[in-house]
KEKE-448821 format. One line per 3 residues: number of its first residue (from 1); their letters; for each residue x, y, z of C-alpha. Coordinates in Angstrom, 1 decimal, padded with zeros to 4 digits, always signed. Example, Ala and Ser with C-alpha at 12.3 -4.5 7.8 and 13.67 -1.06 7.14 Angstrom:
// residues 2
1) AS) +012.3:-004.5:+007.8  +013.7:-001.1:+007.1 .
***
This chain:
// residues 399
1) MRT) +048.0:+003.1:-004.2  +045.5:+000.6:-005.8  +047.6:-002.4:-005.1 .
4) WSR) +047.8:-001.6:-001.3  +044.1:-001.5:-001.3  +043.7:-004.7:-003.0 .
7) ILV) +045.9:-006.3:-000.3  +044.1:-004.7:+002.3  +040.7:-006.1:+001.1 .
10) LFT) +042.2:-009.4:+001.0  +043.3:-009.4:+004.4  +040.2:-007.9:+005.9 .
13) LAG) +038.3:-010.9:+004.3  +040.3:-013.8:+005.1  +040.5:-012.3:+008.7 .
16) TLQ) +036.1:-012.1:+008.6  +036.0:-015.8:+007.1  +038.1:-017.1:+009.7 .
19) AVA) +035.9:-015.3:+012.1  +032.9:-016.6:+011.1  +034.0:-020.0:+010.1 .
22) DTP) +033.1:-021.8:+013.4  +029.6:-020.7:+013.7  +027.4:-024.0:+014.1 .
25) RPA) +025.0:-025.0:+011.5  +021.6:-024.6:+012.8  +018.7:-027.4:+011.9 .
28) AES) +016.3:-026.4:+009.5  +013.7:-026.9:+012.2  +015.2:-024.6:+014.8 .
31) VKA) +015.1:-021.8:+012.0  +011.5:-022.3:+011.6  +010.7:-022.3:+015.2 .
34) NMK) +012.2:-019.3:+015.7  +010.5:-017.7:+012.8  +007.4:-018.6:+014.2 .
37) RVA) +008.0:-016.9:+017.3  +009.0:-013.7:+015.7  +006.1:-013.6:+013.1 .
40) DWQ) +003.3:-014.5:+015.7  +004.6:-012.1:+018.1  +004.5:-009.4:+015.2 .
43) IEH) +000.6:-010.4:+014.4  -000.3:-010.3:+017.7  +001.2:-006.6:+018.0 .
46) FGD) +000.7:-005.5:+014.6  -001.6:-002.5:+016.0  +000.8:-001.5:+018.3 .
49) VFD) +003.1:+001.9:+018.0  +006.7:+001.3:+017.7  +007.9:+004.5:+015.9 .
52) QWK) +010.5:+006.8:+017.6  +008.8:+009.9:+016.0  +006.0:+009.5:+019.0 .
55) RKV) +003.2:+008.7:+016.7  -000.3:+008.5:+018.5  -001.6:+005.9:+016.0 .
58) PYA) -000.2:+002.4:+014.5  +001.1:+002.5:+011.1  -001.3:+002.1:+008.3 .
61) VTE) -001.9:-001.5:+006.7  -000.7:+000.1:+003.6  +002.3:+002.3:+004.7 .
64) WPS) +005.7:+001.1:+003.9  +006.7:-000.2:+007.4  +003.6:-002.6:+007.2 .
67) AAL) +004.4:-003.3:+003.5  +008.1:-004.4:+004.7  +006.9:-006.6:+006.8 .
70) YVG) +004.7:-008.5:+004.4  +007.6:-009.1:+002.2  +008.8:-011.1:+005.1 .
73) MLK) +005.7:-012.7:+006.0  +004.6:-013.8:+002.7  +008.2:-016.3:+002.6 .
76) WAE) +007.3:-017.4:+006.1  +003.6:-018.4:+004.9  +005.2:-020.5:+001.9 .
79) IAG) +007.4:-022.5:+004.5  +005.0:-022.5:+007.5  +002.6:-024.8:+006.4 .
82) DES) -000.3:-022.7:+008.0  -002.8:-021.1:+005.5  -003.8:-018.4:+008.5 .
85) YYQ) -000.7:-016.2:+007.4  -001.8:-016.1:+003.9  -005.3:-015.4:+005.4 .
88) WMK) -004.1:-012.7:+007.8  -002.3:-010.6:+005.0  -005.5:-011.2:+002.5 .
91) GLG) -007.8:-009.9:+005.4  -005.7:-006.7:+005.3  -005.8:-006.3:+001.5 .
94) EKE) -009.4:-006.9:+001.6  -010.1:-004.0:+004.1  -008.1:-001.9:+002.2 .
97) QWT) -010.0:-002.4:-001.1  -006.4:-003.5:-002.6  -005.4:+000.0:-002.7 .
100) LFQ) -001.6:+001.7:-002.4  -000.9:+003.6:+000.6  -002.4:+007.2:+000.0 .
103) NRL) -000.6:+009.6:+002.0  -002.3:+012.8:+002.8  +000.7:+014.9:+003.7 .
106) YED) +001.5:+015.1:+000.0  -001.8:+017.0:-000.5  +000.4:+020.4:+000.6 .
109) SVD) +003.6:+019.6:-000.9  +005.2:+021.4:-003.9  +004.7:+018.5:-006.3 .
112) KRL) +001.2:+017.4:-006.1  +002.2:+014.5:-007.9  +003.7:+012.8:-005.2 .
115) YLY) +000.1:+011.5:-003.9  +000.4:+009.1:-006.4  +004.3:+008.9:-007.0 .
118) HAD) +006.5:+008.4:-004.0  +007.8:+004.7:-004.1  +007.3:+004.1:-000.3 .
121) DHC) +003.9:+004.2:-001.0  +003.9:+001.4:-003.7  +005.7:-001.5:-001.9 .
124) VGQ) +002.2:-003.1:-000.5  +001.9:-003.7:-004.2  +004.1:-006.5:-003.5 .
127) MYI) +002.0:-008.4:-001.4  -001.2:-007.8:-003.5  +000.9:-009.4:-006.8 .
130) ELY) +002.1:-012.2:-004.6  -001.6:-012.9:-003.3  -002.8:-012.5:-006.7 .
133) RKY) -000.7:-015.5:-007.5  -002.1:-017.5:-005.0  -005.7:-016.7:-005.3 .
136) KQP) -006.3:-015.3:-008.7  -008.5:-013.0:-008.1  -008.0:-009.8:-010.4 .
139) EMI) -009.6:-007.0:-008.0  -006.2:-007.8:-005.9  -004.0:-006.2:-008.4 .
142) APT) -006.2:-003.9:-010.3  -005.9:-000.5:-007.9  -002.0:-001.3:-008.5 .
145) IKQ) -002.2:-001.6:-012.4  -004.4:+001.7:-012.3  -002.1:+003.7:-010.5 .
148) FDH) +001.1:+002.5:-012.5  -000.4:+003.0:-015.4  -000.9:+006.6:-014.6 .
151) IVA) +002.7:+006.7:-013.5  +004.3:+005.1:-016.8  +002.2:+006.9:-019.0 .
154) NPS) +003.0:+010.3:-017.1  +006.2:+010.1:-015.5  +008.0:+012.7:-013.3 .
157) NVS) +011.4:+014.2:-014.9  +012.4:+016.3:-011.7  +015.7:+016.2:-010.5 .
160) LEY) +017.0:+013.7:-007.8  +018.8:+016.2:-005.9  +017.4:+017.1:-002.6 .
163) DGG) +017.1:+020.9:-002.0  +016.3:+021.4:+001.3  +013.2:+021.7:+003.1 .
166) EYY) +011.1:+018.4:+004.0  +012.8:+015.5:+002.2  +009.9:+013.0:+002.2 .
169) AGP) +007.7:+015.6:+001.0  +010.0:+017.2:-001.6  +009.6:+017.2:-005.3 .
172) CSS) +012.5:+014.8:-005.4  +010.7:+012.1:-003.6  +008.1:+011.7:-007.0 .
175) RWS) +011.5:+009.9:-008.3  +013.7:+007.3:-006.5  +016.3:+010.0:-005.3 .
178) WCD) +016.9:+007.8:-002.3  +018.0:+004.4:-002.0  +015.7:+002.6:+000.1 .
181) ALF) +013.0:+003.5:-002.9  +015.0:+000.8:-005.0  +013.1:-001.8:-002.5 .
184) MAP) +009.6:-000.5:-002.3  +009.0:+000.0:-006.2  +011.0:-001.4:-008.5 .
187) PVL) +009.8:-005.0:-007.5  +006.1:-004.0:-008.2  +007.3:-003.1:-011.7 .
190) AKL) +009.0:-006.3:-012.4  +006.0:-008.5:-011.1  +003.2:-006.5:-012.9 .
193) TAE) +005.4:-007.0:-016.2  +005.7:-010.9:-015.6  +001.9:-011.2:-014.5 .
196) TGD) +000.4:-009.0:-017.0  +003.1:-009.8:-020.1  +003.1:-006.1:-020.6 .
199) PKY) +006.7:-004.8:-021.1  +006.0:-001.2:-020.4  +006.3:-001.7:-016.7 .
202) LDF) +009.4:-003.3:-016.8  +011.0:-000.9:-019.2  +010.0:+002.0:-017.1 .
205) MMK) +011.6:+000.3:-014.3  +014.7:-000.3:-015.8  +015.0:+003.3:-017.1 .
208) EYK) +014.4:+004.8:-013.7  +016.3:+002.1:-011.6  +019.8:+003.1:-013.9 .
211) VST) +019.3:+006.6:-013.2  +019.1:+005.9:-009.6  +021.8:+003.6:-009.4 .
214) DYL) +024.2:+006.2:-011.7  +023.5:+009.0:-009.3  +023.5:+007.0:-005.8 .
217) FDK) +026.4:+004.0:-006.4  +029.9:+004.6:-005.3  +031.9:+002.6:-008.2 .
220) EDH) +034.7:+002.8:-006.0  +033.1:+001.2:-002.6  +030.2:-000.9:-004.5 .
223) LFF) +027.5:+000.7:-002.1  +025.1:+003.0:-002.3  +024.6:+006.7:-000.8 .
226) RDN) +021.5:+007.0:+001.0  +020.9:+010.2:-001.0  +022.6:+013.1:-002.1 .
229) RFF) +023.2:+014.8:+001.1  +025.6:+012.3:+001.9  +027.7:+012.4:-001.2 .
232) DQK) +030.5:+014.5:+000.4  +029.8:+013.9:+004.1  +032.9:+012.1:+006.0 .
235) PHG) +032.6:+013.6:+009.5  +035.3:+011.2:+010.7  +037.3:+010.5:+007.4 .
238) KKI) +035.3:+007.8:+005.9  +032.2:+007.7:+003.6  +028.7:+007.0:+005.2 .
241) FWA) +026.9:+004.1:+004.1  +024.2:+003.5:+005.9  +023.6:-000.4:+006.4 .
244) RGN) +019.8:-000.6:+006.3  +019.6:+001.8:+003.3  +021.8:-000.6:+001.7 .
247) GWV) +020.4:-003.6:+002.8  +017.1:-002.3:+001.3  +018.8:-002.4:-002.0 .
250) FTG) +020.5:-005.7:-001.6  +017.2:-007.4:-001.0  +015.3:-005.5:-003.6 .
253) LTL) +017.5:-007.1:-006.1  +016.5:-010.6:-004.7  +012.7:-009.5:-005.5 .
256) ILP) +013.6:-008.4:-008.7  +015.9:-011.0:-010.2  +013.5:-014.1:-010.1 .
259) ELE) +011.0:-011.9:-011.8  +013.2:-011.6:-014.9  +014.4:-014.2:-018.0 .
262) KGS) +017.5:-015.6:-017.0  +020.2:-014.5:-019.3  +018.4:-011.3:-020.2 .
265) EHY) +019.8:-007.7:-020.8  +017.9:-006.6:-018.2  +018.6:-010.0:-016.1 .
268) NYF) +022.5:-009.6:-016.1  +022.3:-006.0:-015.3  +020.7:-006.7:-012.0 .
271) LDL) +022.8:-009.8:-011.4  +026.2:-007.8:-012.1  +024.7:-005.2:-009.6 .
274) YKK) +023.9:-008.2:-006.9  +027.4:-009.6:-007.3  +029.2:-006.5:-006.4 .
277) MAA) +027.2:-005.5:-003.6  +027.3:-009.4:-002.4  +031.5:-009.4:-002.5 .
280) RMI) +031.6:-006.4:-000.8  +029.5:-007.4:+002.4  +031.8:-010.2:+003.2 .
283) GLQ) +034.7:-007.8:+004.2  +032.3:-005.4:+006.1  +030.5:-008.2:+008.8 .
286) TDE) +031.5:-007.8:+012.1  +033.2:-010.5:+014.2  +029.9:-010.4:+016.0 .
289) GYW) +027.7:-011.2:+013.1  +026.5:-007.9:+012.2  +026.8:-004.9:+009.8 .
292) AMS) +027.6:-001.7:+011.5  +024.9:+001.0:+011.1  +027.6:+002.8:+009.3 .
295) LLE) +029.0:+000.2:+007.1  +032.9:+001.7:+007.0  +032.8:+002.6:+010.4 .
298) ADR) +032.1:-000.4:+012.9  +034.5:+001.0:+015.6  +032.1:+004.1:+015.7 .
301) YPA) +028.7:+002.0:+015.5  +029.8:-001.0:+017.5  +025.9:-001.8:+018.6 .
304) AES) +023.9:-004.6:+017.4  +021.6:-003.7:+014.6  +018.8:-006.2:+013.4 .
307) SGT) +017.2:-004.7:+010.3  +020.3:-004.0:+008.2  +021.8:-007.5:+009.3 .
310) GFF) +018.5:-009.3:+008.1  +018.3:-007.8:+004.8  +022.0:-008.6:+004.2 .
313) CCG) +021.3:-012.4:+005.5  +018.5:-012.5:+003.6  +020.1:-011.5:+000.1 .
316) LAW) +023.4:-013.4:+000.7  +021.3:-016.7:+001.5  +019.2:-016.3:-001.4 .
319) GIN) +022.5:-015.9:-003.6  +023.5:-019.2:-002.1  +020.2:-021.2:-003.0 .
322) NGI) +020.1:-020.0:-006.5  +023.5:-021.0:-007.1  +024.7:-017.3:-007.9 .
325) LDR) +027.0:-017.3:-004.8  +029.8:-019.9:-003.7  +028.6:-021.6:-001.1 .
328) ETY) +031.9:-022.6:+000.9  +032.6:-018.7:+000.6  +029.2:-017.1:+001.7 .
331) EPV) +027.4:-019.9:+003.8  +029.8:-019.0:+007.0  +029.0:-015.4:+006.7 .
334) VLK) +025.4:-016.5:+006.5  +025.5:-018.5:+009.2  +027.2:-015.9:+011.5 .
337) AWD) +024.6:-013.3:+010.3  +021.8:-015.6:+011.5  +023.2:-016.7:+014.7 .
340) ALV) +023.4:-012.9:+015.3  +019.8:-012.2:+014.4  +018.6:-015.3:+016.6 .
343) RCI) +020.7:-013.4:+019.4  +018.3:-010.1:+019.0  +014.7:-012.1:+019.7 .
346) RPE) +013.4:-011.3:+023.4  +012.1:-014.0:+025.4  +008.5:-013.1:+024.4 .
349) GKL) +009.4:-013.3:+020.9  +010.0:-009.8:+020.2  +012.9:-008.9:+017.6 .
352) GYV) +014.9:-006.2:+019.2  +017.7:-004.2:+018.3  +015.9:-002.8:+015.1 .
355) QQI) +017.2:+000.8:+014.6  +014.1:+002.9:+014.2  +013.1:+005.0:+011.1 .
358) GSA) +015.7:+007.2:+009.8  +018.0:+008.1:+006.5  +021.7:+007.5:+008.0 .
361) PGE) +023.1:+005.7:+011.0  +022.0:+005.9:+014.7  +021.3:+003.9:+017.5 .
364) SFP) +019.7:+000.4:+018.5  +018.5:-000.9:+021.8  +017.5:-004.2:+023.1 .
367) DKT) +013.8:-003.4:+023.2  +013.4:-001.4:+020.2  +011.5:-003.0:+017.0 .
370) ELY) +009.5:-002.3:+014.2  +007.3:-003.7:+011.5  +010.4:-003.5:+009.0 .
373) GTG) +012.7:-005.3:+010.9  +010.7:-008.1:+011.6  +010.0:-008.3:+007.8 .
376) AFL) +013.8:-008.5:+007.1  +014.4:-011.4:+009.9  +011.6:-013.6:+008.3 .
379) AAG) +013.1:-012.9:+004.9  +016.4:-013.8:+006.3  +015.1:-017.0:+007.9 .
382) AEV) +013.1:-018.3:+004.9  +016.4:-018.3:+002.8  +018.5:-019.7:+005.7 .
385) YKM) +015.7:-022.7:+006.3  +016.2:-023.3:+002.4  +019.8:-023.3:+002.7 .
388) MED) +019.5:-025.7:+005.5  +017.6:-027.9:+003.8  +019.6:-027.7:+000.4 .
391) AGK) +022.8:-028.0:+002.6  +023.2:-031.9:+001.7  +022.4:-031.5:-001.9 .
394) GAA) +026.2:-030.1:-002.9  +027.5:-026.9:-002.6  +026.1:-024.1:-004.9 .
397) GDE) +028.3:-022.8:-008.2  +028.6:-019.4:-009.8  +026.3:-019.0:-012.5 .
***
């Protein structure tokens, strides 16, 4: 049975590579131009309300959808040659006095520690640390250090199992019990050790990351369940692996690895996980260049979706740029994904086909967007831009 499974994977991989082989290589400047269109539109509409939950107010500056946008915006600012993008983010940080998100929802939760512990609320710390690296102003990271000092000194030890009620504010949310969390908090901790030299942040991150991975990572499929509610779900005979959830993890790995010493035990742990996921991604890309919202059920979820696809495109292009993934094998997949993402841009610069906030496969529409979708697009574009600039320097090899 295992032999036939391997044969099927090989045939699927061969067919996918053939389907993407003819995608034209975009010029680096065209990638940059599309990034600028999307970035500028999003900044202009930063205060708009997009959420499907019928919010009446825009996202807070420090809330996780905004924070995910900044991850991509920082990558765009690096290549844009325009200081105004950095200044825009710096102004937002100053307005918030460089604090992490303070969600009042937790005040009435069973576990009051969620007020400080929820991973989503830590994500904005990534922007603060990157701006600190540029401007060297200690106040930019002081509140983040203070909050994580408390968390590290007083770790939560609750179960990762969801036990009913409101998942977002339940006790299990004080740990990384859902795979999205592995994008939100771990990169902040890795960056803190890199900046302060104190290993306690990285040590805490490694311990918690391994607990989450041991719990949520499917060793057979090399994909992450979103949370334990999906362990036994097979409504149509196949496991449910949410595309954006796995995209959160995959791009999160590319934010962690640069902070670690190459060849170290920590680095090799994340590198191994990254390579396993990268290899799995190839065989799951659709002929149109997207990844289906339910990764193993492209037939049931044929709609375009740009947030999960953006994160996978970013993660794979990053691997090529850093000599981890073989260019000849992976570049056609990245180019096909980027071509698909560009098709999601509306004439005014708005990125469409972003699945709205959720925790499972759902729907996407041409005119629906979200801040995190734009963040994924900009992160992908930055890595594709670098890949195109480096294309003439020879193929990247495996580490």
